[in-house]
C-alpha positions as CSV (number, residue, x, y, z in Angstrom):
1,M,-143.7,8.3,-53.5
2,Q,-141.1,8.8,-56.2
3,L,-138.0,10.6,-55.1
4,T,-137.5,13.6,-57.3
5,S,-134.2,15.1,-58.4
6,S,-134.8,18.1,-56.2
7,H,-135.4,15.9,-53.2
8,L,-132.2,14.0,-54.0
9,R,-130.2,17.2,-54.4
10,S,-131.5,18.5,-51.0
11,L,-130.5,15.3,-49.3
12,I,-127.0,15.4,-50.9
13,Y,-126.5,19.0,-49.9
14,I,-127.5,18.1,-46.3
15,V,-125.0,15.2,-46.2
16,V,-122.2,17.4,-47.8
17,L,-122.8,20.1,-45.2
18,F,-122.5,17.6,-42.3
19,K,-119.5,16.1,-43.9
20,T,-117.8,19.5,-44.3
21,L,-118.5,20.5,-40.7
22,T,-117.2,17.2,-39.5
23,V,-113.9,17.6,-41.5
24,F,-113.3,21.1,-40.1
25,A,-114.1,19.9,-36.6
26,Q,-111.5,17.1,-36.8
27,E,-108.6,18.9,-38.6
28,D,-106.3,19.1,-35.5
29,T,-106.8,15.6,-34.1
30,S,-104.3,12.8,-34.5
31,Y,-105.2,10.1,-37.0
32,K,-107.6,7.4,-35.9
33,K,-109.5,5.1,-38.3
34,R,-113.1,6.3,-38.4
35,V,-116.0,3.9,-37.8
36,L,-117.5,5.3,-41.0
37,E,-115.1,6.9,-43.4
38,T,-117.5,9.0,-45.5
39,A,-121.3,9.7,-45.7
40,E,-123.5,7.2,-47.4
41,I,-127.0,7.3,-48.9
42,D,-129.3,4.4,-49.5
43,L,-132.2,4.9,-51.9
44,L,-134.7,2.1,-51.6
45,F,-137.9,1.3,-53.4
46,S,-140.3,-1.7,-53.2
47,Y,-143.6,-2.7,-54.8
48,Y,-145.8,-5.3,-53.2
49,G,-149.0,-6.9,-54.6
50,Q,-151.2,-9.5,-53.1
51,D,-154.5,-11.3,-53.7
52,G,-156.7,-13.7,-51.8
53,R,-160.3,-14.4,-50.7
54,N,-160.2,-14.2,-46.9
55,A,-160.3,-10.5,-46.0
56,A,-160.5,-9.7,-42.3
57,V,-162.3,-6.4,-43.1
58,T,-165.2,-8.5,-44.4
59,G,-165.2,-11.1,-41.7
60,G,-162.9,-13.7,-43.3
61,E,-164.5,-13.8,-46.7
62,G,-163.8,-11.4,-49.5
63,T,-161.1,-9.9,-51.7
64,E,-157.6,-9.3,-50.2
65,E,-156.3,-7.5,-53.3
66,L,-153.7,-4.9,-52.2
67,T,-150.8,-3.0,-53.7
68,D,-148.2,-1.0,-51.8
69,A,-145.4,1.2,-53.0
70,T,-142.7,2.2,-50.6
71,S,-139.8,4.7,-51.0
72,T,-137.1,5.0,-48.4
73,V,-134.0,7.1,-47.9
74,V,-131.3,6.1,-45.4
75,V,-128.5,8.6,-44.7
76,R,-125.5,7.6,-42.7
77,I,-123.3,10.5,-41.6
78,P,-120.0,10.2,-39.7
79,L,-119.9,12.6,-36.7
80,G,-116.2,12.5,-36.0
81,E,-114.2,9.3,-35.7
82,D,-116.3,7.4,-33.3
83,D,-119.9,8.4,-34.0
84,I,-122.5,7.8,-36.7
85,L,-125.9,9.4,-37.2
86,T,-128.3,7.4,-39.3
87,V,-131.5,8.9,-40.5
88,D,-134.1,6.4,-42.0
89,A,-137.2,8.1,-43.5
90,G,-139.8,6.8,-45.8
91,V,-143.3,6.9,-47.3
92,S,-145.6,3.9,-48.0
93,A,-148.7,4.4,-50.1
94,Y,-151.2,1.6,-50.6
95,T,-154.4,0.8,-52.3
96,S,-156.5,-1.9,-50.8
97,A,-159.7,-3.5,-52.1
98,S,-160.4,-5.0,-48.7
99,S,-159.9,-1.9,-46.6
100,S,-162.1,0.0,-49.1
101,N,-164.9,-2.1,-47.8
102,V,-164.7,-0.4,-44.4
103,N,-167.4,1.6,-46.2
104,P,-168.6,-0.6,-49.1
105,F,-171.4,1.9,-49.9
106,D,-169.5,5.0,-50.9
107,G,-167.8,5.7,-54.2
108,D,-169.4,4.6,-57.4
109,I,-173.2,4.6,-57.0
110,N,-173.6,2.1,-59.8
111,R,-171.4,-0.5,-58.1
112,N,-173.2,-3.5,-56.5
113,A,-171.8,-3.7,-52.9
114,S,-170.0,-7.0,-52.5
115,P,-167.1,-8.3,-50.3
116,F,-165.4,-9.6,-53.4
117,S,-165.2,-6.2,-55.2
118,A,-163.6,-3.0,-54.1
119,S,-165.4,0.2,-53.2
120,T,-164.1,3.3,-54.9
121,G,-164.5,5.4,-51.8
122,A,-161.8,7.2,-49.7
123,S,-161.0,4.2,-47.5
124,R,-159.4,2.3,-50.3
125,Q,-156.1,4.0,-49.9
126,D,-153.8,5.5,-47.3
127,V,-150.3,6.8,-46.8
128,L,-147.8,5.9,-44.0
129,T,-144.9,8.1,-43.3
130,Y,-142.1,7.4,-40.8
131,F,-138.9,9.0,-39.5
132,N,-136.3,6.9,-37.6
133,P,-133.0,8.5,-36.5
134,T,-130.3,6.4,-34.8
135,Y,-127.1,7.6,-33.1
136,S,-124.2,5.2,-32.4
137,H,-120.9,5.7,-30.6
138,S,-117.9,3.3,-30.7
139,S,-115.2,3.1,-28.1
140,D,-111.6,3.9,-29.0
141,D,-110.7,0.2,-29.2
142,R,-113.9,-0.5,-31.3
143,N,-114.9,-3.2,-28.9
144,S,-118.0,-1.4,-27.5
145,I,-120.9,0.3,-29.4
146,V,-123.7,2.2,-27.7
147,T,-126.8,3.2,-29.8
148,A,-129.8,5.4,-29.2
149,K,-132.8,5.6,-31.5
150,A,-136.2,7.2,-32.0
151,Y,-139.1,6.5,-34.2
152,V,-142.2,8.4,-35.4
153,S,-144.8,7.1,-37.9
154,S,-148.3,8.3,-38.9
155,E,-151.1,7.2,-41.1
156,Y,-154.8,8.2,-41.3
157,D,-156.0,6.1,-38.3
158,Y,-152.8,5.4,-36.4
159,F,-149.9,7.3,-34.8
160,S,-146.8,5.8,-33.2
161,V,-143.8,7.2,-31.4
162,G,-141.0,5.1,-29.9
163,F,-137.5,5.2,-28.6
164,G,-134.8,2.7,-27.7
165,G,-131.2,2.0,-27.1
166,G,-128.6,-0.8,-27.2
167,Y,-125.2,-1.9,-26.2
168,T,-122.8,-4.2,-28.2
169,R,-119.6,-5.7,-26.8
170,L,-116.9,-7.4,-28.9
171,F,-114.3,-9.6,-27.3
172,N,-112.1,-12.6,-27.9
173,E,-110.2,-10.6,-30.6
174,K,-113.6,-9.6,-32.1
175,N,-114.5,-13.2,-32.8
176,T,-117.4,-12.9,-30.3
177,E,-120.1,-10.3,-30.2
178,L,-122.7,-9.9,-27.5
179,S,-125.6,-7.4,-27.8
180,I,-128.6,-6.2,-25.9
181,N,-131.3,-3.8,-27.2
182,G,-134.5,-2.4,-25.8
183,Q,-137.4,-0.5,-27.4
184,V,-140.7,1.0,-26.4
185,F,-143.5,2.2,-28.6
186,F,-146.6,4.3,-27.7
187,D,-149.3,4.1,-30.3
188,T,-152.7,5.7,-30.6
189,W,-155.6,4.6,-32.7
190,N,-158.1,6.9,-34.4
191,P,-160.7,4.0,-34.8
192,Q,-162.4,3.7,-38.1
193,Y,-165.3,1.3,-37.5
194,P,-167.3,-0.4,-40.2
195,V,-169.8,2.0,-41.6
196,E,-172.9,0.1,-40.5
197,L,-171.7,0.2,-36.8
198,R,-171.3,4.0,-36.7
199,N,-173.7,6.3,-35.0
200,G,-176.6,7.4,-37.1
201,F,-176.2,4.7,-39.8
202,F,-179.5,3.9,-41.6
203,D,-180.2,2.3,-44.9
204,S,-183.6,1.3,-46.2
205,R,-182.1,-1.4,-48.4
206,I,-181.2,-3.7,-45.4
207,T,-182.7,-7.2,-45.7
208,G,-182.9,-10.0,-43.2
209,E,-185.2,-11.6,-40.6
210,G,-186.1,-9.2,-37.9
211,N,-184.3,-6.0,-37.0
212,Y,-180.6,-5.4,-37.5
213,T,-179.1,-5.0,-33.9
214,P,-175.4,-5.6,-34.0
215,N,-173.5,-6.7,-30.8
216,F,-171.3,-3.6,-30.8
217,D,-169.7,-1.2,-28.4
218,P,-166.9,1.1,-29.3
219,F,-163.5,0.7,-27.6
220,N,-162.8,2.7,-24.5
221,N,-159.0,2.3,-24.7
222,E,-157.5,3.6,-28.0
223,S,-153.8,3.3,-27.1
224,R,-151.3,0.5,-27.5
225,N,-148.0,0.2,-25.7
226,S,-145.2,-2.2,-26.8
227,Y,-142.0,-3.0,-24.9
228,S,-139.3,-5.3,-26.2
229,I,-135.8,-6.5,-25.2
230,S,-133.5,-8.4,-27.5
231,L,-130.4,-10.4,-26.7
232,G,-127.9,-11.6,-29.3
233,L,-124.7,-13.6,-29.4
234,S,-122.6,-14.0,-32.6
235,Q,-119.5,-16.2,-32.8
236,I,-116.9,-16.9,-35.5
237,L,-116.6,-20.6,-35.1
238,S,-113.8,-21.2,-37.7
239,K,-112.4,-19.6,-40.8
240,K,-115.5,-20.8,-42.7
241,V,-118.3,-20.9,-40.2
242,Q,-120.0,-18.1,-38.3
243,G,-123.1,-18.6,-36.1
244,S,-125.4,-16.4,-34.1
245,I,-128.4,-16.9,-31.7
246,F,-131.0,-14.4,-30.6
247,M,-134.0,-14.1,-28.3
248,D,-136.6,-11.4,-28.0
249,V,-139.3,-10.7,-25.4
250,V,-142.1,-8.5,-26.5
251,S,-144.9,-7.3,-24.2
252,Q,-147.9,-5.4,-25.6
253,S,-150.9,-3.9,-23.8
254,G,-153.9,-1.8,-24.8
255,L,-156.0,-1.9,-28.0
256,L,-154.6,-4.9,-29.8
257,S,-157.7,-5.5,-31.9
258,T,-158.1,-3.9,-35.3
259,P,-161.3,-1.7,-35.1
260,F,-162.4,-2.1,-38.8
261,Q,-162.3,-5.9,-39.0
262,R,-165.7,-7.5,-39.0
263,V,-166.9,-10.7,-37.3
264,Y,-170.0,-12.7,-38.1
265,F,-171.7,-14.9,-35.5
266,G,-173.2,-18.3,-36.0
267,D,-176.0,-17.6,-33.6
268,R,-177.3,-14.4,-35.1
269,S,-179.4,-13.7,-38.2
270,N,-177.7,-12.5,-41.3
271,F,-178.5,-9.0,-42.7
272,F,-177.4,-7.6,-46.1
273,I,-177.4,-4.5,-48.2
274,E,-177.2,-5.8,-51.8
275,E,-174.6,-8.6,-51.6
276,F,-172.7,-7.2,-48.6
277,Q,-173.3,-8.8,-45.2
278,L,-173.5,-6.4,-42.3
279,A,-171.3,-7.0,-39.3
280,D,-172.4,-8.6,-36.1
281,D,-169.4,-7.1,-34.3
282,I,-165.8,-6.3,-34.8
283,E,-162.7,-8.2,-33.8
284,R,-162.2,-8.5,-30.1
285,L,-158.9,-9.7,-28.7
286,P,-157.2,-9.6,-25.3
287,E,-155.6,-6.3,-24.2
288,T,-152.3,-8.0,-23.4
289,R,-149.9,-10.2,-25.4
290,L,-146.5,-11.7,-24.7
291,K,-144.4,-12.8,-27.7
292,I,-141.1,-14.8,-27.5
293,P,-139.1,-15.5,-30.6
294,I,-135.9,-17.5,-30.4
295,G,-133.7,-18.2,-33.3
296,G,-130.3,-18.5,-34.9
297,R,-128.2,-18.1,-38.0
298,L,-125.4,-20.3,-39.4
299,N,-123.3,-19.1,-42.3
300,Y,-120.8,-21.4,-44.1
301,Y,-118.2,-20.1,-46.6
302,I,-118.0,-22.9,-49.2
303,D,-115.4,-21.3,-51.5
304,D,-114.7,-18.0,-53.4
305,R,-117.9,-18.5,-55.4
306,F,-120.5,-19.9,-52.9
307,V,-121.7,-19.0,-49.4
308,L,-124.4,-20.9,-47.5
309,R,-126.6,-18.8,-45.2
310,T,-129.2,-20.4,-43.1
311,Y,-131.8,-19.1,-40.6
312,Y,-134.3,-20.6,-38.1
313,R,-136.7,-19.0,-35.7
314,F,-139.1,-20.5,-33.2
315,Y,-142.0,-18.3,-32.0
316,N,-144.6,-18.6,-29.3
317,D,-147.1,-16.2,-27.7
318,D,-149.8,-16.4,-25.1
319,W,-152.6,-16.1,-27.7
320,G,-151.9,-19.7,-28.7
321,I,-149.7,-19.2,-31.8
322,T,-146.6,-21.3,-32.2
323,S,-144.6,-20.9,-35.4
324,H,-141.5,-22.1,-37.2
325,T,-139.5,-20.2,-39.8
326,A,-136.6,-21.6,-41.9
327,N,-134.7,-19.8,-44.5
328,I,-131.8,-20.6,-46.8
329,E,-129.9,-18.3,-49.1
330,I,-126.9,-19.2,-51.3
331,P,-125.1,-16.1,-52.7
332,I,-123.3,-17.0,-55.9
333,K,-120.4,-14.7,-56.8
334,L,-120.3,-14.5,-60.6
335,N,-117.3,-12.1,-60.7
336,D,-116.0,-9.1,-58.8
337,R,-119.0,-7.1,-59.7
338,F,-122.1,-9.4,-59.8
339,T,-123.6,-11.7,-57.2
340,L,-126.8,-13.7,-57.4
341,Y,-129.0,-14.4,-54.3
342,P,-131.4,-17.3,-54.7
343,S,-133.4,-18.0,-51.6
344,Y,-136.2,-20.1,-50.1
345,R,-138.2,-19.5,-46.9
346,Y,-140.7,-21.8,-45.2
347,Y,-143.2,-20.8,-42.5
348,T,-145.8,-22.6,-40.5
349,Q,-148.0,-21.6,-37.6
350,T,-150.8,-22.8,-35.4
351,G,-153.9,-20.7,-35.1
352,A,-154.7,-18.3,-32.3
353,D,-157.1,-19.4,-29.6
354,Y,-159.5,-16.7,-30.7
355,F,-159.6,-17.4,-34.5
356,Y,-162.9,-18.4,-36.0
357,A,-163.9,-18.7,-39.7
358,K,-166.9,-16.8,-40.8
359,D,-170.1,-17.7,-38.8
360,A,-168.2,-20.0,-36.5
361,A,-167.9,-17.6,-33.5
362,L,-170.8,-17.2,-31.1
363,S,-172.0,-13.9,-29.6
364,T,-171.4,-15.3,-26.1
365,F,-167.7,-15.5,-26.6
366,D,-165.4,-12.9,-25.0
367,F,-162.8,-12.9,-27.8
368,Y,-163.0,-13.6,-31.5
369,T,-161.4,-12.7,-34.8
370,S,-161.7,-13.8,-38.4
371,D,-158.3,-12.5,-39.4
372,Y,-156.6,-15.3,-41.4
373,D,-153.2,-13.9,-40.3
374,L,-154.1,-15.5,-37.0
375,S,-155.3,-18.8,-38.5
376,P,-153.3,-22.0,-38.9
377,Y,-151.4,-22.0,-42.2
378,N,-148.1,-22.6,-43.9
379,A,-146.3,-20.6,-46.5
380,H,-143.5,-20.8,-49.1
381,Q,-141.5,-17.9,-50.3
382,Y,-139.2,-18.1,-53.3
383,G,-136.7,-15.4,-54.2
384,M,-134.0,-14.3,-56.5
385,G,-131.8,-11.2,-56.3
386,I,-128.8,-9.8,-58.0
387,R,-126.2,-7.3,-56.7
388,Y,-123.9,-5.1,-58.7
389,K,-120.9,-3.7,-56.8
390,D,-119.0,-0.8,-58.3
391,I,-115.5,-1.4,-56.8
392,F,-114.2,2.0,-57.8
393,T,-117.5,3.9,-57.4
394,S,-117.0,5.2,-61.0
395,A,-120.6,6.0,-61.6
396,K,-121.4,9.2,-59.8
397,I,-124.3,11.6,-58.9
398,F,-122.8,14.9,-58.0
399,T,-119.9,14.0,-55.5
400,F,-121.4,10.7,-54.6
401,G,-120.2,7.5,-56.2
402,L,-122.3,4.4,-56.7
403,K,-121.2,1.6,-54.3
404,T,-123.9,-1.1,-54.8
405,L,-127.1,-1.7,-56.8
406,D,-129.5,-4.4,-55.7
407,L,-132.6,-5.9,-57.3
408,R,-134.7,-8.6,-55.7
409,I,-137.9,-10.4,-56.6
410,N,-139.9,-12.7,-54.2
411,R,-143.0,-14.8,-54.7
412,Y,-145.1,-15.7,-51.6
413,D,-147.8,-18.5,-51.5
414,R,-149.9,-19.3,-48.4
415,S,-152.0,-22.4,-47.9
416,D,-155.2,-20.3,-47.3
417,G,-155.0,-19.0,-50.8
418,L,-153.2,-15.7,-50.2
419,N,-150.6,-15.0,-52.9
420,A,-148.2,-12.1,-53.1
421,F,-145.1,-10.8,-54.8
422,I,-142.6,-8.1,-54.0
423,V,-140.1,-6.4,-56.2
424,S,-137.4,-4.3,-54.4
425,A,-134.5,-2.2,-55.6
426,G,-131.8,-0.4,-53.7
427,T,-128.7,1.7,-54.3
428,T,-125.9,2.8,-52.0
429,F,-123.9,6.0,-52.8
430,V,-120.8,7.1,-50.9
431,A,-119.3,10.5,-50.7
432,D,-115.8,11.0,-52.2
């Protein structure tokens, strides 16, 4: 979604209104430094593209071509001296060759159905919208912060609502920060099964030995609940070194399988329509999952020009996945206005206990998936960014001055052949 000038004006008018009301409400109070001095608006846009040959929609073999364009608006409004309301809203629109093959037989009647080409039907694209407001309150001494947040998102086959809260405490002359946060999400699927598994499906073009009798029953439970708690500790270790550690515990229950992802069994005959193999079943995964990531950051101030930022995370879950993530970024300050952000990220994981390549699972198994996101692999990501900072906010839109402008480009390469790139741009405007 492209943000039009009318949309931008509407957002600005809303922020100005809140700002005006806040000023009038605070006229008679004695001076105290605000947590946020003026309203701010972030306008963010990203474009993501990927390709590969292991699509889960077609049982681990087929095109993974996908593009996604996301527009986001984040508005931060000071509500008095101690409180901030942040509203984060966005739209993500994608076109996917793999998801188009949920029904590979719709669209162009002259197209030969194949897992390696996209259908032109309706399932090739979708739109996700979300709305995420957050309220935060700081104590008079600015050593305590309480937050409350909500979340709503919707797309064609999925709806999610959530809420959460957190508490942050600063002590040791603000050199130490301890935080705890909790969130819950209640999600509901509108399952879109592969077309050949839907009631009433019949096609005279089916070829294979015997009759096509898939091992399929629809899911009875179409909900998913997620609960998470996060603990964090940040410490200024010296004038040049700052470190932090964190730990999350995430528990999920309900429908954790993706209803439109096919699986092909090694002990069943193969059936086709044209070049497209019909599913033996869909992905079946346990209805519970426990995830525990533990990690840390260490930032080192080298000099006025260079800063070293490092990050490491260890992850483990009860599906059998163990992963390691390491990231390094070295901001290079070119002058008072421009900073470069070269970065590198490495990721490796073991496969889930239930992952099987195409035709490797058996119909007697309880759980199985051919989603290569759950396979063993490693990945490299290379990035470069540049930030422009307008010290005096001289560039303006209406009464809002430009504070920062960011542009980042990342390249992602995975050992299973998935390749991707992402371009993102963002601006921050502040009210005068």
